N, C-alpha and C positions, 0 to 999 in steps of 0.2 A: 173244760178247755176253750181256749180263744178259737172265733168262727175261722179267722186268717191262720193257720199254722205255717212255720217257719217251712219256706220251701226257695228252692233256686230254680229260675227258670232260664232256659237256654234256645237260641234259635238263631241262625244269618247272623255268626260269629259273635253275638252279643251274649252275656249273662247280666242276669239279675237276680243278685244275691241279698239278704236280710244288711240292711246298712247297719254297720258297727263304727266305733270310735277308732278302729283299725282304716276306716277310708279317710281320716281326716284331710292328710294331707294332698290326697287324689282329690277329693271334694274340692277345696281350696283351689287347688290350679284348675280345674275344671270352670268353677265360676270366674277365675281369673280369666279365662278365655275369652274374650269380651266384654269384660267387667259387666257382668249380669248384674249384679246389685245396685246396679246404677239405672236400670229399668223400673221406671216408676209401677208397673200393674203387675210386676213379680215379687217372688218371696226367696228368692237368691241370697243366700248370706254372703255378707262382707267377708274375705279371707278371717279376721281376727274373731269372726263368731260363728267359725264352721263349727267348733267342739262342741258350742252349745248349741247349734242348732240339728247335732247327732242326739245332743243329750235328752232335746225336747220330743224328737220323733221316738227314741228309746221309751221314755215314760207313758207317750201317747200308746204305744204298741203294750206296754205293760198292762196299760189302761184297757186297753181292746179297743179302742179308739181310731187308730192308724197303723199302718204296717209301711215303714217305708223302704226299699229297695234302693241298692246303688248300683248304678247302669256299668257294665267293663265291656270294655271291648277284650274278647279272648286272645287276640292274636299278640296285643301287646303288653295286657293286664292294667292298661289306662282307665281310670275313672273317667268316663264321659258325662254324667249326670247323677239326676236322682228320680224316682219317682215313687208314687204310693197308693195302695189304698187306704181311703178314710173315711169317715161317717159312716162308720161299717157296722149294719142294724141288723143281727142275727136273726131276730124273731121274723124281719119281713123278706129275708135273703136278698138286701141290697148292699153295693157298695160303690162308691165314688172311687174315682181314678183322679189323683190330683197332685199337688204339691212338685209336679212336673218340671224341670227344666235339664238342658243338655249343655254343654261347651258350642260357643259359638261356631266353630270348626265342623260340627257334625249336624249343627241346624240345616234344614231343608237336604238330609241324605236320608237314608233307610231306616235310619236309626229310631225314630218315635213310631213309625207306621210298624215297625218290628216290635218294639216295646209292649205297644199297646195291643198289637196281635197278641202276643204273651200273657198281658195280664186279662184281656178280655175273656181267652180262652180258659183260663185259670180259673174264671170269676164264674164264668158262666157252664163249663162243663165238668171241673172238678167241684168247686165250691157249691154248684147248684143255685146259683143265683137267678132270682126271677128279674132283678133290673139291675144294671150298671148305670150309674151317674157321672156328669161332669158338672163344675161349675169354673165361668171365668169370670174376669172382670169385663165389666162393658165398653171400657176401653181397649180392651187387650184383642184386637180385630184378628191379628195372627191365631193367637188360640183359637178363637171361634171357628175361625175356617179350619185350622185343624181338627178341632172335634166333628166339625160337620162332616169333611170329609171322611172319618171313621164310620157315617151311616146313622150317628146319633140325632135322635130330633131335638128340637130346641120346645123345651116346656113352657117357657116364660122368664119375667126378670123379677127379682126380689130387690125392691127400690129401697135405698139407704140401707143395705144389709152387712158392710164391714167395712173395716178400718184398713186403708193404706198405709205403706210405711212412712209416707211422708204426712199422716194425720189427717189426709181427707178422707171422705165417706165415699164408697163403691155401690154402686148398683153392681148385683150378681148376676149373669145371666147362665142359666140352669139348663141342664140336657139330659137326656137319658135314652137307653136303649133296652127294650126287654126282651127274653130269653127267645121267644119266638122271631125277634128280628134278627138275631146273631148269625144264623145261618147264612143267608143273603150278605150281610155284613162283611163274615170273616171270605165268602169267596169274592166280593170285591177287593178288599182288600190284599188278599194274597194275587188276584191278578195285577193289581197296581205296584206289587214288590217285584212280582214276575217281569213286569215291563220295565222297571227302574234299573233289574239285573242284566237286561240285554239292550240298553241303551246305551 
């Protein structure tokens, strides 16, 4: 049995449901909102590659390596983007959160914080993870700031770690949060979300 079982997570008008081929058109539309595939430091699929992107994610799910979600706005049923658990290590109860991207029109809103709160809560409180990790391109400063806002700690940089879509080799910045740090991080994220709601 896979460590991460199929689950749908809901909060604040958002729904994270297991990514499926039925999300192809919605995911392509979300990527087109800002032409996100043109950003050098992300892995957003070009519209024509959306089906292959989903098929790759489903194959990784079957192998127990990655579990991808579609992010849905419940009011409109619009697909806003995608996020995943990946590098799933059941033996040490560790997952990473990544492959995350959203339509440009919902960036810098409550969407990312709400999704991360759902995923971190499920990882720590339901799956019993000891550690949740994140990784990002050393030049993706927006992603680094977003991860740090979650309360994650920087573990270090793995140099010459992965290929970017343009063929250049990137350094990868690694972050993590331990289970003991989660209650304080959760309280801070809930505070930020409440403040966002009332501004």
